[in-house]
C-alpha positions as CSV (number, residue, x, y, z in Angstrom):
1,M,-28.5,-15.5,14.9
2,A,-26.6,-17.1,12.1
3,K,-23.8,-19.5,12.9
4,G,-20.7,-20.4,11.0
5,M,-20.2,-23.3,8.8
6,T,-19.4,-26.7,10.2
7,N,-16.1,-28.4,9.3
8,K,-18.0,-30.8,7.1
9,E,-19.6,-27.9,5.2
10,K,-16.2,-26.2,4.8
11,K,-14.7,-29.4,3.4
12,E,-17.6,-29.8,1.0
13,R,-17.2,-26.2,-0.3
14,A,-13.5,-26.7,-0.7
15,A,-14.0,-29.9,-2.7
16,I,-16.6,-28.2,-4.9
17,K,-14.3,-25.2,-5.5
18,K,-11.4,-27.6,-6.3
19,Q,-13.5,-29.4,-8.8
20,L,-14.8,-26.2,-10.4
21,Q,-11.1,-25.1,-10.7
22,A,-10.2,-28.4,-12.3
23,D,-13.0,-28.1,-14.8
24,G,-11.8,-24.6,-15.7
25,I,-15.0,-22.8,-14.4
26,L,-13.1,-21.0,-11.6
27,P,-9.6,-19.6,-12.0
28,P,-6.8,-21.3,-9.9
29,D,-5.9,-19.7,-6.6
30,K,-3.3,-17.0,-6.9
31,P,0.0,-17.7,-5.1
32,R,0.5,-15.6,-2.0
33,L,2.6,-12.5,-2.5
34,N,5.8,-12.4,-0.4
35,R,5.3,-8.7,0.7
36,R,8.8,-8.2,2.1
37,K,10.4,-9.5,-1.1
38,F,8.1,-7.5,-3.3
39,I,8.8,-4.3,-1.3
40,Q,12.6,-4.9,-1.4
41,E,12.5,-5.6,-5.2
42,A,10.4,-2.5,-5.8
43,R,12.8,-0.3,-3.7
44,E,15.8,-1.6,-5.6
45,E,14.2,-1.3,-9.0
46,Y,13.1,2.3,-8.3
47,N,16.4,3.4,-6.9
48,A,18.2,2.0,-10.0
49,F,15.6,3.6,-12.3
50,S,15.8,7.0,-10.6
51,K,19.6,7.1,-11.1
52,E,19.3,6.6,-14.8
53,C,16.0,8.5,-15.5
54,M,16.1,12.3,-15.0
55,V,12.3,12.5,-14.8
56,S,11.7,9.5,-12.5
57,D,9.5,11.7,-10.3
58,L,7.1,12.2,-13.2
59,Y,6.6,8.4,-13.6
60,L,6.2,8.1,-9.8
61,H,3.5,10.8,-9.9
62,R,1.8,9.0,-12.8
63,A,1.9,5.6,-10.9
64,V,0.3,7.3,-7.8
65,S,-2.4,8.7,-10.0
66,V,-3.1,5.3,-11.5
67,L,-3.4,3.7,-8.1
68,L,-5.6,6.4,-6.7
69,G,-7.7,6.5,-9.9
70,M,-8.7,2.9,-9.4
71,V,-10.7,3.9,-6.4
72,K,-13.4,5.6,-8.5
73,R,-14.4,2.3,-10.1
74,N,-13.9,0.0,-7.2
75,S,-13.9,0.2,-3.4
76,P,-10.6,1.5,-2.0
77,T,-7.9,-1.1,-1.9
78,P,-5.2,-1.4,0.8
79,E,-2.7,-0.3,-1.9
80,A,-4.7,2.9,-2.6
81,V,-4.9,3.6,1.1
82,G,-1.1,3.1,1.4
83,V,-0.5,5.6,-1.5
84,A,-2.9,8.1,0.1
85,K,-0.9,7.7,3.4
86,A,2.3,8.4,1.5
87,L,0.8,11.6,0.0
88,K,-0.4,12.8,3.3
89,L,3.0,12.0,4.9
90,A,4.8,14.1,2.2
91,V,2.5,17.1,3.0
92,R,2.8,16.7,6.7
93,L,6.6,16.2,6.6
94,R,6.9,19.5,4.7
95,E,4.6,21.2,7.3
96,F,6.8,19.9,10.1
97,E,10.0,21.2,8.4
98,Q,8.4,24.6,7.9
99,M,7.3,24.6,11.5
100,V,10.8,23.9,12.7
101,K,12.3,26.6,10.5
102,A,9.6,29.1,11.6
103,R,10.5,28.7,15.3
104,G,14.2,29.3,14.3
105,D,15.5,25.8,14.9
106,T,17.8,23.9,12.6
107,E,17.5,20.6,14.6
108,Y,14.7,18.6,16.0
109,R,14.2,15.3,17.8
110,V,13.0,12.3,15.7
111,L,10.3,11.6,18.3
112,E,9.0,15.1,17.8
113,Q,8.6,14.4,14.1
114,Y,7.1,11.1,14.8
115,D,4.5,12.6,17.1
116,Y,3.6,15.1,14.3
117,I,3.0,12.3,11.7
118,K,1.9,9.3,13.8
119,D,-1.9,9.9,13.2
120,I,-1.3,9.2,9.5
121,L,0.9,6.2,10.2
122,E,-1.7,4.7,12.5
123,A,-4.7,5.5,10.3
């Protein structure tokens, strides 16, 4: 059974990595992405963009295709999984709306809709 590295080994590896970065052999560490800020900025940018661009949905579709197309070359990224979830949600939300209309209702409970899509949200 393999055991983890000791603290001494971890410090040695960190020092080696730092030296390799200083020598230009390894690239510097990327700064951590502030996900909340990134999402808020993206939402604001797209909302402004969609107001001024009549074909904004076309560009959104192309962006989704780019993200999903990257999966063919690499293993699936969390971003690609998120995009796939969004696509599945769009289809499922339409199904739910059609189901509500088919039963003759014009209203539904939000919890009912959530129950219909929660398997995708939790995937």
